[in-house]
C-alpha positions in Angstrom: 18.0 -5.0 0.2 14.7 -4.0 -1.4 11.5 -5.6 -2.6 8.6 -4.8 -4.8 5.4 -5.9 -3.2 1.8 -5.8 -4.4 -1.1 -4.9 -2.1 -4.5 -3.3 -2.6 -4.1 -3.3 -6.4 -0.9 -1.2 -6.2 2.8 -1.9 -6.3 5.3 -0.5 -3.8 9.1 -0.6 -3.7 10.1 -1.1 0.0 13.2 -1.4 2.1 13.7 -2.3 5.8 12.5 0.6 8.0 10.3 2.2 5.4 6.9 3.7 6.5 4.2 3.7 3.9 0.5 4.2 3.6 -1.3 1.3 1.8 -4.9 0.6 1.1 -6.9 -0.3 4.2 -5.9 -3.6 5.7 -8.0 -5.6 8.2 -5.5 -5.2 11.1 -5.3 -3.2 14.3 -2.5 -0.9 15.4 0.5 -2.9 16.5 -0.4 -6.1 14.6 2.1 -7.9 12.3 1.1 -8.3 8.7 2.8 -10.4 6.0 2.9 -9.4 2.3 3.2 -12.6 0.3 2.9 -11.1 -3.2 6.6 -10.2 -3.7 7.1 -9.4 -7.4 10.9 -8.8 -7.2 13.8 -8.8 -4.7 17.0 -6.9 -5.1 20.2 -7.4 -3.0 23.6 -5.9 -3.7 23.3 -5.9 -7.4 21.4 -9.2 -7.7 17.8 -9.1 -8.8 15.3 -11.9 -8.5 12.2 -11.4 -10.6 9.1 -13.5 -9.9 6.9 -15.2 -12.5 4.5 -13.7 -11.3 5.8 -13.8 -7.7 9.2 -14.8 -6.1 8.8 -18.2 -4.6 9.1 -18.2 -0.8 9.6 -14.5 -0.5 7.8 -12.6 2.2 7.8 -9.1 3.6 6.9 -8.6 7.2 5.5 -5.3 8.5 3.9 -3.8 11.6 0.8 -1.7 11.5 1.3 1.8 12.9 -2.2 3.2 12.5 -5.4 3.2 10.4 -6.7 6.5 9.1 -8.4 8.4 6.4 -6.8 10.6 3.8 -7.5 14.2 2.9 -10.9 15.1 1.7 -11.4 15.1 -2.1 -14.4 17.2 -3.3 -16.4 15.9 -6.2 -18.5 18.6 -7.8 -20.8 18.0 -10.7 -22.9 20.6 -12.5 -24.6 21.2 -15.8 -24.5 24.8 -17.0 -27.8 26.7 -17.4 -29.8 23.8 -16.0 -29.7 24.5 -12.2 -28.1 21.1 -11.5 -25.3 21.0 -8.9 -24.1 18.1 -6.8 -21.3 18.3 -4.2 -19.9 15.2 -2.7 -16.8 14.6 -0.5 -14.6 11.5 -0.2 -11.9 10.4 2.3 -10.0 7.3 1.3 -9.1 4.9 4.2 -5.5 3.8 4.5 -3.3 1.8 6.8 0.2 3.1 7.7 2.8 0.3 8.0 6.5 0.0 8.9 8.5 -2.6 7.0 10.4 -4.8 9.5 12.1 -7.5 7.4 12.4 -8.8 3.9 12.8 -12.6 3.6 13.8 -14.0 0.3 
């Protein structure tokens, strides 16, 4: 059984037991979170597609950790004008484990 969920402006295809990093959620390590925006659910050849979401479908997950991704360097410059600007960015994420898919 698998589901396609939407969180943080992105879509993820998940199965029970999957571990994935999503955009930062307001939850601590060990907390349970529910994803209500389930776009599709597949089970043994059957596929339910929502319009826009599948009614009554939920995906339950447990938060493993909150963290920050690898540093991305943003470097701007203008040639021959002595203009240089260096900036770093680390995107925050939440790592979750999918516990169950209810459809």
